[in-house]
mmCIF file as Biopython writes it, N, C-alpha, C and O atoms, coordinates in Angstrom:
data_model
#
loop_
_atom_site.group_PDB
_atom_site.id
_atom_site.type_symbol
_atom_site.label_atom_id
_atom_site.label_alt_id
_atom_site.label_comp_id
_atom_site.label_asym_id
_atom_site.label_entity_id
_atom_site.label_seq_id
_atom_site.pdbx_PDB_ins_code
_atom_site.Cartn_x
_atom_site.Cartn_y
_atom_site.Cartn_z
_atom_site.occupancy
_atom_site.B_iso_or_equiv
_atom_site.auth_seq_id
_atom_site.auth_asym_id
_atom_site.pdbx_PDB_model_num
ATOM 1   N N  . MET A ? 1  ? -17.790 -24.618 -19.903 1.0 0.0 1  A 1 
ATOM 2   C CA . MET A ? 1  ? -16.835 -25.531 -20.592 1.0 0.0 1  A 1 
ATOM 3   C C  . MET A ? 1  ? -17.851 -26.586 -21.228 1.0 0.0 1  A 1 
ATOM 4   O O  . MET A ? 1  ? -17.307 -27.115 -22.197 1.0 0.0 1  A 1 
ATOM 5   N N  . ASN A ? 2  ? -18.976 -27.009 -21.043 1.0 0.0 2  A 1 
ATOM 6   C CA . ASN A ? 2  ? -19.885 -27.558 -21.667 1.0 0.0 2  A 1 
ATOM 7   C C  . ASN A ? 2  ? -20.101 -27.110 -22.891 1.0 0.0 2  A 1 
ATOM 8   O O  . ASN A ? 2  ? -19.916 -27.863 -23.847 1.0 0.0 2  A 1 
ATOM 9   N N  . ILE A ? 3  ? -20.513 -25.860 -23.060 1.0 0.0 3  A 1 
ATOM 10  C CA . ILE A ? 3  ? -20.585 -25.130 -24.376 1.0 0.0 3  A 1 
ATOM 11  C C  . ILE A ? 3  ? -19.451 -25.293 -25.194 1.0 0.0 3  A 1 
ATOM 12  O O  . ILE A ? 3  ? -19.738 -25.452 -26.380 1.0 0.0 3  A 1 
ATOM 13  N N  . PHE A ? 4  ? -18.209 -25.303 -24.916 1.0 0.0 4  A 1 
ATOM 14  C CA . PHE A ? 4  ? -17.081 -25.637 -25.683 1.0 0.0 4  A 1 
ATOM 15  C C  . PHE A ? 4  ? -17.027 -26.833 -26.124 1.0 0.0 4  A 1 
ATOM 16  O O  . PHE A ? 4  ? -16.851 -26.999 -27.331 1.0 0.0 4  A 1 
ATOM 17  N N  . ALA A ? 5  ? -17.162 -27.917 -25.274 1.0 0.0 5  A 1 
ATOM 18  C CA . ALA A ? 5  ? -16.994 -29.183 -25.433 1.0 0.0 5  A 1 
ATOM 19  C C  . ALA A ? 5  ? -18.429 -30.090 -26.362 1.0 0.0 5  A 1 
ATOM 20  O O  . ALA A ? 5  ? -18.305 -31.117 -27.030 1.0 0.0 5  A 1 
ATOM 21  N N  . LEU A ? 6  ? -19.501 -29.432 -26.151 1.0 0.0 6  A 1 
ATOM 22  C CA . LEU A ? 6  ? -20.621 -30.121 -26.738 1.0 0.0 6  A 1 
ATOM 23  C C  . LEU A ? 6  ? -21.214 -29.474 -27.949 1.0 0.0 6  A 1 
ATOM 24  O O  . LEU A ? 6  ? -21.746 -30.173 -28.811 1.0 0.0 6  A 1 
ATOM 25  N N  . ALA A ? 7  ? -21.136 -27.924 -28.076 1.0 0.0 7  A 1 
ATOM 26  C CA . ALA A ? 7  ? -21.953 -27.314 -28.843 1.0 0.0 7  A 1 
ATOM 27  C C  . ALA A ? 7  ? -21.149 -26.855 -29.989 1.0 0.0 7  A 1 
ATOM 28  O O  . ALA A ? 7  ? -21.724 -26.350 -30.953 1.0 0.0 7  A 1 
ATOM 29  N N  . GLN A ? 8  ? -19.854 -26.989 -29.969 1.0 0.0 8  A 1 
ATOM 30  C CA . GLN A ? 8  ? -19.008 -26.317 -31.141 1.0 0.0 8  A 1 
ATOM 31  C C  . GLN A ? 8  ? -19.471 -24.943 -31.566 1.0 0.0 8  A 1 
ATOM 32  O O  . GLN A ? 8  ? -19.901 -24.662 -32.684 1.0 0.0 8  A 1 
ATOM 33  N N  . PRO A ? 9  ? -19.319 -24.043 -30.446 1.0 0.0 9  A 1 
ATOM 34  C CA . PRO A ? 9  ? -19.628 -22.617 -30.650 1.0 0.0 9  A 1 
ATOM 35  C C  . PRO A ? 9  ? -18.927 -21.840 -31.761 1.0 0.0 9  A 1 
ATOM 36  O O  . PRO A ? 9  ? -17.710 -21.924 -31.921 1.0 0.0 9  A 1 
ATOM 37  N N  . VAL A ? 10 ? -19.749 -21.047 -32.559 1.0 0.0 10 A 1 
ATOM 38  C CA . VAL A ? 10 ? -19.349 -20.193 -33.486 1.0 0.0 10 A 1 
ATOM 39  C C  . VAL A ? 10 ? -18.676 -18.910 -32.899 1.0 0.0 10 A 1 
ATOM 40  O O  . VAL A ? 10 ? -18.468 -18.843 -31.687 1.0 0.0 10 A 1 
ATOM 41  N N  . ALA A ? 11 ? -18.337 -17.908 -33.729 1.0 0.0 11 A 1 
ATOM 42  C CA . ALA A ? 11 ? -18.029 -16.628 -33.168 1.0 0.0 11 A 1 
ATOM 43  C C  . ALA A ? 11 ? -19.022 -15.974 -32.365 1.0 0.0 11 A 1 
ATOM 44  O O  . ALA A ? 11 ? -18.703 -15.571 -31.246 1.0 0.0 11 A 1 
ATOM 45  N N  . VAL A ? 12 ? -20.267 -15.810 -32.830 1.0 0.0 12 A 1 
ATOM 46  C CA . VAL A ? 12 ? -21.041 -14.916 -32.195 1.0 0.0 12 A 1 
ATOM 47  C C  . VAL A ? 12 ? -21.536 -15.643 -30.633 1.0 0.0 12 A 1 
ATOM 48  O O  . VAL A ? 12 ? -21.817 -15.020 -29.610 1.0 0.0 12 A 1 
ATOM 49  N N  . ASP A ? 13 ? -21.538 -17.001 -30.811 1.0 0.0 13 A 1 
ATOM 50  C CA . ASP A ? 13 ? -21.664 -17.774 -29.596 1.0 0.0 13 A 1 
ATOM 51  C C  . ASP A ? 13 ? -20.228 -17.521 -28.501 1.0 0.0 13 A 1 
ATOM 52  O O  . ASP A ? 13 ? -20.292 -17.514 -27.271 1.0 0.0 13 A 1 
ATOM 53  N N  . LEU A ? 14 ? -19.252 -17.368 -29.147 1.0 0.0 14 A 1 
ATOM 54  C CA . LEU A ? 14 ? -18.203 -17.164 -28.230 1.0 0.0 14 A 1 
ATOM 55  C C  . LEU A ? 14 ? -18.162 -15.797 -27.617 1.0 0.0 14 A 1 
ATOM 56  O O  . LEU A ? 14 ? -17.821 -15.618 -26.448 1.0 0.0 14 A 1 
ATOM 57  N N  . ARG A ? 15 ? -18.539 -14.777 -28.485 1.0 0.0 15 A 1 
ATOM 58  C CA . ARG A ? 15 ? -18.697 -13.476 -27.986 1.0 0.0 15 A 1 
ATOM 59  C C  . ARG A ? 15 ? -19.561 -13.413 -26.774 1.0 0.0 15 A 1 
ATOM 60  O O  . ARG A ? 15 ? -19.243 -12.868 -25.717 1.0 0.0 15 A 1 
ATOM 61  N N  . LEU A ? 16 ? -20.835 -14.104 -27.064 1.0 0.0 16 A 1 
ATOM 62  C CA . LEU A ? 16 ? -21.788 -14.069 -25.936 1.0 0.0 16 A 1 
ATOM 63  C C  . LEU A ? 16 ? -21.280 -14.642 -24.727 1.0 0.0 16 A 1 
ATOM 64  O O  . LEU A ? 16 ? -21.388 -14.054 -23.651 1.0 0.0 16 A 1 
ATOM 65  N N  . LEU A ? 17 ? -20.602 -16.021 -24.878 1.0 0.0 17 A 1 
ATOM 66  C CA . LEU A ? 17 ? -20.012 -16.542 -23.600 1.0 0.0 17 A 1 
ATOM 67  C C  . LEU A ? 17 ? -18.819 -15.625 -22.994 1.0 0.0 17 A 1 
ATOM 68  O O  . LEU A ? 17 ? -18.703 -15.430 -21.784 1.0 0.0 17 A 1 
ATOM 69  N N  . MET A ? 18 ? -17.970 -15.099 -23.945 1.0 0.0 18 A 1 
ATOM 70  C CA . MET A ? 18 ? -16.920 -14.073 -23.249 1.0 0.0 18 A 1 
ATOM 71  C C  . MET A ? 18 ? -17.644 -13.019 -22.256 1.0 0.0 18 A 1 
ATOM 72  O O  . MET A ? 18 ? -17.253 -12.728 -21.126 1.0 0.0 18 A 1 
ATOM 73  N N  . ALA A ? 19 ? -18.844 -12.485 -22.956 1.0 0.0 19 A 1 
ATOM 74  C CA . ALA A ? 19 ? -19.257 -11.328 -22.357 1.0 0.0 19 A 1 
ATOM 75  C C  . ALA A ? 19 ? -20.087 -11.543 -21.091 1.0 0.0 19 A 1 
ATOM 76  O O  . ALA A ? 19 ? -20.236 -10.734 -20.175 1.0 0.0 19 A 1 
ATOM 77  N N  . THR A ? 20 ? -20.670 -12.935 -21.209 1.0 0.0 20 A 1 
ATOM 78  C CA . THR A ? 20 ? -21.284 -13.431 -19.946 1.0 0.0 20 A 1 
ATOM 79  C C  . THR A ? 20 ? -20.373 -13.779 -18.766 1.0 0.0 20 A 1 
ATOM 80  O O  . THR A ? 20 ? -20.777 -13.714 -17.605 1.0 0.0 20 A 1 
ATOM 81  N N  . LEU A ? 21 ? -19.250 -14.113 -19.067 1.0 0.0 21 A 1 
ATOM 82  C CA . LEU A ? 21 ? -18.100 -14.512 -18.123 1.0 0.0 21 A 1 
ATOM 83  C C  . LEU A ? 21 ? -17.494 -13.166 -17.567 1.0 0.0 21 A 1 
ATOM 84  O O  . LEU A ? 21 ? -17.168 -12.976 -16.395 1.0 0.0 21 A 1 
ATOM 85  N N  . LYS A ? 22 ? -17.404 -12.319 -18.541 1.0 0.0 22 A 1 
ATOM 86  C CA . LYS A ? 22 ? -16.855 -10.941 -17.849 1.0 0.0 22 A 1 
ATOM 87  C C  . LYS A ? 22 ? -17.877 -10.132 -17.004 1.0 0.0 22 A 1 
ATOM 88  O O  . LYS A ? 22 ? -17.512 -9.300  -16.173 1.0 0.0 22 A 1 
ATOM 89  N N  . ILE A ? 23 ? -19.188 -10.425 -17.263 1.0 0.0 23 A 1 
ATOM 90  C CA . ILE A ? 23 ? -20.087 -9.711  -16.656 1.0 0.0 23 A 1 
ATOM 91  C C  . ILE A ? 23 ? -20.153 -10.347 -15.245 1.0 0.0 23 A 1 
ATOM 92  O O  . ILE A ? 23 ? -20.132 -9.657  -14.226 1.0 0.0 23 A 1 
ATOM 93  N N  . ASN A ? 24 ? -20.234 -11.689 -15.236 1.0 0.0 24 A 1 
ATOM 94  C CA . ASN A ? 24 ? -20.306 -12.533 -14.049 1.0 0.0 24 A 1 
ATOM 95  C C  . ASN A ? 24 ? -19.066 -12.142 -12.979 1.0 0.0 24 A 1 
ATOM 96  O O  . ASN A ? 24 ? -19.306 -12.084 -11.773 1.0 0.0 24 A 1 
ATOM 97  N N  . ASN A ? 25 ? -17.858 -11.904 -13.461 1.0 0.0 25 A 1 
ATOM 98  C CA . ASN A ? 25 ? -16.824 -11.493 -12.912 1.0 0.0 25 A 1 
ATOM 99  C C  . ASN A ? 25 ? -17.010 -10.400 -12.375 1.0 0.0 25 A 1 
ATOM 100 O O  . ASN A ? 25 ? -16.715 -10.322 -11.182 1.0 0.0 25 A 1 
ATOM 101 N N  . GLU A ? 26 ? -17.497 -9.326  -12.991 1.0 0.0 26 A 1 
ATOM 102 C CA . GLU A ? 26 ? -17.630 -7.887  -12.469 1.0 0.0 26 A 1 
ATOM 103 C C  . GLU A ? 26 ? -18.761 -7.979  -11.339 1.0 0.0 26 A 1 
ATOM 104 O O  . GLU A ? 26 ? -18.603 -7.287  -10.333 1.0 0.0 26 A 1 
ATOM 105 N N  . LEU A ? 27 ? -19.922 -8.816  -11.452 1.0 0.0 27 A 1 
ATOM 106 C CA . LEU A ? 27 ? -21.049 -8.569  -10.606 1.0 0.0 27 A 1 
ATOM 107 C C  . LEU A ? 27 ? -20.109 -9.174  -9.306  1.0 0.0 27 A 1 
ATOM 108 O O  . LEU A ? 27 ? -19.921 -8.360  -8.402  1.0 0.0 27 A 1 
ATOM 109 N N  . GLU A ? 28 ? -19.546 -10.440 -9.149  1.0 0.0 28 A 1 
ATOM 110 C CA . GLU A ? 28 ? -18.794 -10.881 -8.062  1.0 0.0 28 A 1 
ATOM 111 C C  . GLU A ? 28 ? -17.878 -9.987  -7.373  1.0 0.0 28 A 1 
ATOM 112 O O  . GLU A ? 28 ? -17.663 -9.963  -6.161  1.0 0.0 28 A 1 
ATOM 113 N N  . ARG A ? 29 ? -17.310 -9.180  -8.365  1.0 0.0 29 A 1 
ATOM 114 C CA . ARG A ? 29 ? -16.329 -8.048  -7.589  1.0 0.0 29 A 1 
ATOM 115 C C  . ARG A ? 29 ? -17.280 -6.928  -6.943  1.0 0.0 29 A 1 
ATOM 116 O O  . ARG A ? 29 ? -16.977 -6.410  -5.869  1.0 0.0 29 A 1 
ATOM 117 N N  . ILE A ? 30 ? -18.379 -6.597  -7.604  1.0 0.0 30 A 1 
ATOM 118 C CA . ILE A ? 30 ? -19.133 -5.431  -7.063  1.0 0.0 30 A 1 
ATOM 119 C C  . ILE A ? 30 ? -19.769 -6.247  -5.646  1.0 0.0 30 A 1 
ATOM 120 O O  . ILE A ? 30 ? -19.987 -5.564  -4.645  1.0 0.0 30 A 1 
ATOM 121 N N  . GLY A ? 31 ? -20.004 -7.506  -5.632  1.0 0.0 31 A 1 
ATOM 122 C CA . GLY A ? 31 ? -20.609 -8.114  -4.428  1.0 0.0 31 A 1 
ATOM 123 C C  . GLY A ? 31 ? -19.660 -8.050  -3.449  1.0 0.0 31 A 1 
ATOM 124 O O  . GLY A ? 31 ? -20.053 -7.757  -2.320  1.0 0.0 31 A 1 
ATOM 125 N N  . ASP A ? 32 ? -18.374 -8.279  -3.646  1.0 0.0 32 A 1 
ATOM 126 C CA . ASP A ? 32 ? -17.405 -8.358  -2.699  1.0 0.0 32 A 1 
ATOM 127 C C  . ASP A ? 32 ? -17.206 -6.963  -2.127  1.0 0.0 32 A 1 
ATOM 128 O O  . ASP A ? 32 ? -16.946 -6.820  -0.932  1.0 0.0 32 A 1 
ATOM 129 N N  . ILE A ? 33 ? -17.323 -5.937  -2.955  1.0 0.0 33 A 1 
ATOM 130 C CA . ILE A ? 33 ? -16.990 -4.522  -2.509  1.0 0.0 33 A 1 
ATOM 131 C C  . ILE A ? 33 ? -17.964 -4.398  -1.704  1.0 0.0 33 A 1 
ATOM 132 O O  . ILE A ? 33 ? -17.627 -4.241  -0.530  1.0 0.0 33 A 1 
ATOM 133 N N  . ALA A ? 34 ? -19.374 -4.418  -1.984  1.0 0.0 34 A 1 
ATOM 134 C CA . ALA A ? 34 ? -20.466 -4.049  -1.146  1.0 0.0 34 A 1 
ATOM 135 C C  . ALA A ? 34 ? -20.370 -4.944  0.106   1.0 0.0 34 A 1 
ATOM 136 O O  . ALA A ? 34 ? -20.841 -4.398  1.104   1.0 0.0 34 A 1 
ATOM 137 N N  . VAL A ? 35 ? -19.993 -5.891  0.257   1.0 0.0 35 A 1 
ATOM 138 C CA . VAL A ? 35 ? -19.951 -6.588  1.683   1.0 0.0 35 A 1 
ATOM 139 C C  . VAL A ? 35 ? -18.846 -5.984  2.509   1.0 0.0 35 A 1 
ATOM 140 O O  . VAL A ? 35 ? -19.026 -5.733  3.700   1.0 0.0 35 A 1 
ATOM 141 N N  . ASP A ? 36 ? -17.609 -5.725  1.844   1.0 0.0 36 A 1 
ATOM 142 C CA . ASP A ? 36 ? -16.643 -5.099  2.509   1.0 0.0 36 A 1 
ATOM 143 C C  . ASP A ? 36 ? -17.149 -3.432  2.939   1.0 0.0 36 A 1 
ATOM 144 O O  . ASP A ? 36 ? -16.683 -2.908  3.950   1.0 0.0 36 A 1 
ATOM 145 N N  . VAL A ? 37 ? -17.994 -2.808  2.180   1.0 0.0 37 A 1 
ATOM 146 C CA . VAL A ? 37 ? -18.208 -1.643  2.595   1.0 0.0 37 A 1 
ATOM 147 C C  . VAL A ? 37 ? -19.389 -1.562  3.710   1.0 0.0 37 A 1 
ATOM 148 O O  . VAL A ? 37 ? -19.511 -0.581  4.443   1.0 0.0 37 A 1 
ATOM 149 N N  . ALA A ? 38 ? -20.253 -2.705  3.764   1.0 0.0 38 A 1 
ATOM 150 C CA . ALA A ? 38 ? -21.390 -2.949  4.927   1.0 0.0 38 A 1 
ATOM 151 C C  . ALA A ? 38 ? -20.437 -3.143  6.237   1.0 0.0 38 A 1 
ATOM 152 O O  . ALA A ? 38 ? -20.717 -2.594  7.303   1.0 0.0 38 A 1 
ATOM 153 N N  . CYS A ? 39 ? -19.332 -3.938  6.077   1.0 0.0 39 A 1 
ATOM 154 C CA . CYS A ? 39 ? -18.563 -4.288  7.299   1.0 0.0 39 A 1 
ATOM 155 C C  . CYS A ? 39 ? -17.822 -3.139  7.695   1.0 0.0 39 A 1 
ATOM 156 O O  . CYS A ? 39 ? -17.347 -3.257  8.825   1.0 0.0 39 A 1 
ATOM 157 N N  . HIS A ? 40 ? -17.575 -2.062  7.117   1.0 0.0 40 A 1 
ATOM 158 C CA . HIS A ? 40 ? -16.966 -1.057  7.552   1.0 0.0 40 A 1 
ATOM 159 C C  . HIS A ? 40 ? -17.903 -0.056  7.890   1.0 0.0 40 A 1 
ATOM 160 O O  . HIS A ? 40 ? -17.494 0.949   8.472   1.0 0.0 40 A 1 
ATOM 161 N N  . VAL A ? 41 ? -19.305 -0.203  7.563   1.0 0.0 41 A 1 
ATOM 162 C CA . VAL A ? 41 ? -20.355 0.984   7.910   1.0 0.0 41 A 1 
ATOM 163 C C  . VAL A ? 41 ? -21.114 0.678   9.287   1.0 0.0 41 A 1 
ATOM 164 O O  . VAL A ? 41 ? -21.558 1.512   10.075  1.0 0.0 41 A 1 
ATOM 165 N N  . GLU A ? 42 ? -21.155 -0.683  9.385   1.0 0.0 42 A 1 
ATOM 166 C CA . GLU A ? 42 ? -21.939 -1.352  10.675  1.0 0.0 42 A 1 
ATOM 167 C C  . GLU A ? 42 ? -21.354 -0.778  11.851  1.0 0.0 42 A 1 
ATOM 168 O O  . GLU A ? 42 ? -22.176 -0.443  12.703  1.0 0.0 42 A 1 
ATOM 169 N N  . PRO A ? 43 ? -19.996 -0.554  12.152  1.0 0.0 43 A 1 
ATOM 170 C CA . PRO A ? 43 ? -19.691 -0.148  13.272  1.0 0.0 43 A 1 
ATOM 171 C C  . PRO A ? 43 ? -20.078 1.275   13.655  1.0 0.0 43 A 1 
ATOM 172 O O  . PRO A ? 43 ? -20.153 1.732   14.795  1.0 0.0 43 A 1 
ATOM 173 N N  . LEU A ? 44 ? -20.290 1.842   12.595  1.0 0.0 44 A 1 
ATOM 174 C CA . LEU A ? 44 ? -20.548 3.635   12.733  1.0 0.0 44 A 1 
ATOM 175 C C  . LEU A ? 44 ? -22.147 3.863   13.254  1.0 0.0 44 A 1 
ATOM 176 O O  . LEU A ? 44 ? -22.643 4.976   13.430  1.0 0.0 44 A 1 
ATOM 177 N N  . ILE A ? 45 ? -22.770 2.716   13.440  1.0 0.0 45 A 1 
ATOM 178 C CA . ILE A ? 45 ? -24.127 2.966   14.139  1.0 0.0 45 A 1 
ATOM 179 C C  . ILE A ? 45 ? -24.118 3.258   15.413  1.0 0.0 45 A 1 
ATOM 180 O O  . ILE A ? 45 ? -25.140 3.728   15.912  1.0 0.0 45 A 1 
ATOM 181 N N  . GLN A ? 46 ? -23.087 3.062   16.112  1.0 0.0 46 A 1 
ATOM 182 C CA . GLN A ? 46 ? -23.085 3.489   17.452  1.0 0.0 46 A 1 
ATOM 183 C C  . GLN A ? 46 ? -22.496 4.951   17.608  1.0 0.0 46 A 1 
ATOM 184 O O  . GLN A ? 46 ? -22.391 5.464   18.721  1.0 0.0 46 A 1 
ATOM 185 N N  . HIS A ? 47 ? -22.163 5.522   16.585  1.0 0.0 47 A 1 
ATOM 186 C CA . HIS A ? 47 ? -21.803 6.959   16.640  1.0 0.0 47 A 1 
ATOM 187 C C  . HIS A ? 47 ? -23.000 7.859   15.859  1.0 0.0 47 A 1 
ATOM 188 O O  . HIS A ? 47 ? -22.870 8.416   14.769  1.0 0.0 47 A 1 
ATOM 189 N N  . SER A ? 48 ? -24.135 7.848   16.668  1.0 0.0 48 A 1 
ATOM 190 C CA . SER A ? 48 ? -25.496 8.476   15.968  1.0 0.0 48 A 1 
ATOM 191 C C  . SER A ? 48 ? -24.993 10.059  15.595  1.0 0.0 48 A 1 
ATOM 192 O O  . SER A ? 48 ? -25.576 10.520  14.613  1.0 0.0 48 A 1 
ATOM 193 N N  . GLU A ? 49 ? -24.149 10.820  16.135  1.0 0.0 49 A 1 
ATOM 194 C CA . GLU A ? 49 ? -23.656 12.282  15.672  1.0 0.0 49 A 1 
ATOM 195 C C  . GLU A ? 49 ? -23.192 12.240  14.563  1.0 0.0 49 A 1 
ATOM 196 O O  . GLU A ? 49 ? -23.557 13.136  13.801  1.0 0.0 49 A 1 
ATOM 197 N N  . PHE A ? 50 ? -22.247 11.232  14.056  1.0 0.0 50 A 1 
ATOM 198 C CA . PHE A ? 50 ? -22.050 11.107  12.720  1.0 0.0 50 A 1 
ATOM 199 C C  . PHE A ? 50 ? -22.662 10.681  11.747  1.0 0.0 50 A 1 
ATOM 200 O O  . PHE A ? 50 ? -22.404 11.058  10.604  1.0 0.0 50 A 1 
ATOM 201 N N  . LEU A ? 51 ? -23.648 9.757   12.055  1.0 0.0 51 A 1 
ATOM 202 C CA . LEU A ? 51 ? -24.869 9.406   11.180  1.0 0.0 51 A 1 
ATOM 203 C C  . LEU A ? 51 ? -25.843 10.552  10.973  1.0 0.0 51 A 1 
ATOM 204 O O  . LEU A ? 51 ? -26.589 10.401  10.005  1.0 0.0 51 A 1 
ATOM 205 N N  . ARG A ? 52 ? -25.985 11.587  11.627  1.0 0.0 52 A 1 
ATOM 206 C CA . ARG A ? 52 ? -26.695 12.681  11.627  1.0 0.0 52 A 1 
ATOM 207 C C  . ARG A ? 52 ? -26.159 13.734  10.615  1.0 0.0 52 A 1 
ATOM 208 O O  . ARG A ? 52 ? -26.852 14.450  9.892   1.0 0.0 52 A 1 
ATOM 209 N N  . THR A ? 53 ? -24.776 13.702  10.693  1.0 0.0 53 A 1 
ATOM 210 C CA . THR A ? 53 ? -24.103 14.864  10.005  1.0 0.0 53 A 1 
ATOM 211 C C  . THR A ? 53 ? -23.467 14.318  8.683   1.0 0.0 53 A 1 
ATOM 212 O O  . THR A ? 53 ? -22.913 15.071  7.881   1.0 0.0 53 A 1 
ATOM 213 N N  . THR A ? 54 ? -23.574 13.008  8.507   1.0 0.0 54 A 1 
ATOM 214 C CA . THR A ? 54 ? -23.151 12.411  7.215   1.0 0.0 54 A 1 
ATOM 215 C C  . THR A ? 54 ? -24.277 12.043  6.209   1.0 0.0 54 A 1 
ATOM 216 O O  . THR A ? 54 ? -25.092 11.187  6.553   1.0 0.0 54 A 1 
ATOM 217 N N  . PRO A ? 55 ? -24.374 12.608  5.034   1.0 0.0 55 A 1 
ATOM 218 C CA . PRO A ? 55 ? -25.607 11.984  4.222   1.0 0.0 55 A 1 
ATOM 219 C C  . PRO A ? 55 ? -25.490 10.543  3.814   1.0 0.0 55 A 1 
ATOM 220 O O  . PRO A ? 55 ? -25.429 10.301  2.609   1.0 0.0 55 A 1 
ATOM 221 N N  . LEU A ? 56 ? -25.450 9.514   4.724   1.0 0.0 56 A 1 
ATOM 222 C CA . LEU A ? 56 ? -25.289 8.061   4.357   1.0 0.0 56 A 1 
ATOM 223 C C  . LEU A ? 56 ? -26.400 7.642   3.502   1.0 0.0 56 A 1 
ATOM 224 O O  . LEU A ? 56 ? -26.200 6.938   2.511   1.0 0.0 56 A 1 
ATOM 225 N N  . GLN A ? 57 ? -27.788 8.124   3.911   1.0 0.0 57 A 1 
ATOM 226 C CA . GLN A ? 57 ? -28.838 7.477   3.335   1.0 0.0 57 A 1 
ATOM 227 C C  . GLN A ? 57 ? -28.888 8.117   1.764   1.0 0.0 57 A 1 
ATOM 228 O O  . GLN A ? 57 ? -29.485 7.472   0.902   1.0 0.0 57 A 1 
ATOM 229 N N  . GLU A ? 58 ? -28.339 9.211   1.473   1.0 0.0 58 A 1 
ATOM 230 C CA . GLU A ? 58 ? -28.316 9.874   0.099   1.0 0.0 58 A 1 
ATOM 231 C C  . GLU A ? 58 ? -27.061 8.910   -0.552  1.0 0.0 58 A 1 
ATOM 232 O O  . GLU A ? 58 ? -27.373 8.305   -1.579  1.0 0.0 58 A 1 
ATOM 233 N N  . MET A ? 59 ? -25.870 8.743   -0.117  1.0 0.0 59 A 1 
ATOM 234 C CA . MET A ? 59 ? -25.183 7.938   -0.707  1.0 0.0 59 A 1 
ATOM 235 C C  . MET A ? 59 ? -25.458 6.421   -1.069  1.0 0.0 59 A 1 
ATOM 236 O O  . MET A ? 59 ? -25.100 5.829   -2.087  1.0 0.0 59 A 1 
ATOM 237 N N  . ALA A ? 60 ? -26.324 5.836   0.223   1.0 0.0 60 A 1 
ATOM 238 C CA . ALA A ? 60 ? -26.827 4.425   -0.438  1.0 0.0 60 A 1 
ATOM 239 C C  . ALA A ? 60 ? -27.682 4.542   -1.621  1.0 0.0 60 A 1 
ATOM 240 O O  . ALA A ? 60 ? -27.566 3.776   -2.577  1.0 0.0 60 A 1 
ATOM 241 N N  . GLU A ? 61 ? -28.525 5.475   -1.570  1.0 0.0 61 A 1 
ATOM 242 C CA . GLU A ? 61 ? -29.378 5.722   -2.710  1.0 0.0 61 A 1 
ATOM 243 C C  . GLU A ? 61 ? -28.732 5.951   -3.892  1.0 0.0 61 A 1 
ATOM 244 O O  . GLU A ? 61 ? -29.164 5.411   -4.910  1.0 0.0 61 A 1 
ATOM 245 N N  . ALA A ? 62 ? -27.617 6.771   -3.937  1.0 0.0 62 A 1 
ATOM 246 C CA . ALA A ? 62 ? -26.985 6.815   -5.177  1.0 0.0 62 A 1 
ATOM 247 C C  . ALA A ? 62 ? -26.205 5.720   -5.672  1.0 0.0 62 A 1 
ATOM 248 O O  . ALA A ? 62 ? -26.088 5.487   -6.875  1.0 0.0 62 A 1 
ATOM 249 N N  . SER A ? 63 ? -25.715 5.100   -4.840  1.0 0.0 63 A 1 
ATOM 250 C CA . SER A ? 63 ? -25.135 3.634   -5.262  1.0 0.0 63 A 1 
ATOM 251 C C  . SER A ? 63 ? -26.113 2.747   -5.751  1.0 0.0 63 A 1 
ATOM 252 O O  . SER A ? 63 ? -25.776 2.065   -6.719  1.0 0.0 63 A 1 
ATOM 253 N N  . ARG A ? 64 ? -27.270 2.601   -5.292  1.0 0.0 64 A 1 
ATOM 254 C CA . ARG A ? 64 ? -28.298 1.731   -5.634  1.0 0.0 64 A 1 
ATOM 255 C C  . ARG A ? 64 ? -28.584 1.948   -7.114  1.0 0.0 64 A 1 
ATOM 256 O O  . ARG A ? 64 ? -28.711 1.042   -7.938  1.0 0.0 64 A 1 
ATOM 257 N N  . GLU A ? 65 ? -28.679 3.391   -7.381  1.0 0.0 65 A 1 
ATOM 258 C CA . GLU A ? 65 ? -29.075 3.840   -8.745  1.0 0.0 65 A 1 
ATOM 259 C C  . GLU A ? 65 ? -27.878 3.479   -9.748  1.0 0.0 65 A 1 
ATOM 260 O O  . GLU A ? 65 ? -27.970 3.755   -10.944 1.0 0.0 65 A 1 
#
């Protein structure tokens, strides 16, 4: 809001600002999904057989990449 009010942005500034806002929105969404996944995976720790037969480590590494 300060950029709009004080800097009188031109088209280049507005594109950068809009891209930043969109990226921020997506990062927040990704964070929310990651928390949700972690909450669902945590109870699985009690089921060691499931953990041995499921490639959770590989899936975690793939998601980090």
